[in-house]
C-alpha positions in Angstrom: 0.0 -0.1 -0.2 1.4 3.3 -0.8 -0.1 6.2 1.3 0.9 10.1 1.1 1.3 11.4 4.4 1.7 15.4 5.2 2.9 16.3 8.4 5.0 19.5 9.4 8.7 18.7 9.6 9.1 21.6 12.1 6.4 23.2 14.7 6.6 25.3 18.1 5.8 23.7 21.4 2.0 24.1 21.9 1.3 24.7 18.2 -1.9 22.7 16.6 -0.7 20.6 13.6 -2.5 19.1 10.8 -2.1 15.8 9.8 -3.2 14.7 6.2 -2.9 11.3 4.5 -4.0 9.5 1.2 -4.1 5.8 1.3 -4.0 4.3 -2.1 -6.5 0.8 -1.3 -9.5 -0.1 -3.5 -12.1 -0.6 -0.8 -14.0 -2.8 -2.4 -17.5 -2.8 -0.7 -18.8 -6.2 -1.0 -22.2 -5.0 -2.6 -21.1 -5.1 -6.3 -21.7 -8.1 -8.7 -19.8 -9.1 -11.7 -21.2 -9.6 -15.1 -21.9 -13.2 -14.2 -24.0 -12.0 -10.9 -21.3 -13.2 -8.3 -20.9 -11.1 -5.6 -17.2 -9.3 -5.5 -15.6 -10.0 -2.1 -15.7 -7.1 0.4 -12.1 -5.8 0.7 -11.6 -2.7 2.9 -9.5 -0.8 5.4 -11.6 -1.4 8.8 -9.4 1.0 10.9 -6.8 3.6 11.1 -4.6 4.4 14.3 -2.1 7.2 14.6 0.3 7.0 17.7 2.5 10.1 18.8 5.6 9.0 20.4 4.0 5.9 21.2 0.5 7.5 22.3 -2.7 6.7 20.6 -3.8 10.4 19.2 -6.4 9.6 16.6 -8.6 6.3 16.0 -11.1 5.9 12.9 -13.0 2.8 12.2 -14.0 2.6 8.5 -16.7 1.0 6.6 -18.0 0.1 3.2 -19.4 3.6 2.2 -15.8 4.9 2.4 -14.8 5.8 -1.0 -11.6 4.0 -2.4 -8.0 5.9 -1.7 -9.4 7.3 1.8 -8.2 11.0 2.6 -8.3 11.4 6.2 -7.2 14.8 8.0 -7.3 15.4 11.7 -5.4 18.0 14.0 -3.5 17.6 17.4 -1.4 19.7 19.8 2.8 19.0 19.8 4.3 19.3 22.9 7.6 17.4 22.0 9.6 16.2 19.0 9.1 13.0 18.2 7.8 10.0 15.7 4.2 9.9 14.1 3.3 6.1 13.6 0.3 5.1 11.4 -1.3 2.0 10.9 -4.0 0.5 8.6 -5.8 -2.6 9.4 -8.3 -4.2 7.0 -10.1 -7.3 5.4 -8.0 -10.5 4.8 -5.4 -9.8 6.6 -4.5 -6.4 5.3 -2.0 -4.4 7.5 0.1 -1.4 6.7 2.2 0.9 8.4 4.4 4.2 7.9 6.0 6.8 10.2 7.3 10.2 9.9 8.8 12.2 12.7 8.6 16.3 13.8 10.7 18.4 15.3 9.3 20.6 18.1 11.0 23.7 18.9 
């Protein structure tokens, strides 16, 4: 899986920052049928978690109504330099992770 993650490289202590992500995934709902009438199996990302220096700061449960290549955005306050860790979990054993760092002055 590919993900585009946008986190500022630097911020000041106490700043509110926006974190944005665009994830590449087909997000098949499980409601469509093929030309032969067979049901296309569901294949979605079911949850997303973000941790800042090991502490969970954002979690989202995703459902079949979410579009392909889901985009997520949220805000958080930064108090110290550190690492953001991102985790996507989905159907059929799907799991993907990414991380990025921020310097807090």
